[in-house]
C-alpha positions in Angstrom: 10.5 -28.5 -0.6 8.2 -26.8 1.9 11.1 -26.6 4.4 13.3 -25.2 1.7 10.8 -22.5 0.8 10.2 -21.5 4.4 14.0 -21.3 4.9 14.3 -19.0 1.9 11.4 -16.8 3.0 12.9 -16.4 6.5 16.4 -15.9 5.1 15.5 -13.2 2.6 12.9 -11.3 4.7 15.1 -8.2 5.1 15.6 -8.2 1.4 11.8 -8.2 0.8 11.4 -5.5 3.4 14.0 -3.3 1.6 12.3 -4.0 -1.8 8.9 -3.1 -0.4 10.3 0.1 1.0 12.0 1.1 -2.2 9.0 0.2 -4.4 6.7 2.1 -2.0 8.9 5.1 -2.1 9.1 5.0 -5.9 5.3 4.8 -6.2 4.9 7.7 -3.7 7.4 9.8 -5.7 5.7 9.0 -9.0 2.3 9.9 -7.6 3.6 13.1 -6.0 5.3 14.2 -9.2 2.3 13.4 -11.3 0.0 15.4 -9.0 2.5 18.2 -8.8 2.9 18.5 -12.6 -0.9 18.3 -13.0 -1.2 21.1 -10.4 1.3 23.3 -12.3 -0.5 22.6 -15.7 -3.9 23.4 -14.1 -2.5 26.6 -12.5 -0.9 27.6 -15.8 -4.1 27.1 -17.7 -6.3 28.7 -15.1 
């Protein structure tokens, strides 16, 4: 079972790397848009 898990982790490492990259980019985009919209609202109110 351990050998099987190690084989899967090694085999799918590029997939995990791509998933981490996509998720990281999505989080960065969401944070950037949120800050940008808050900045526009703050500027509009101020």
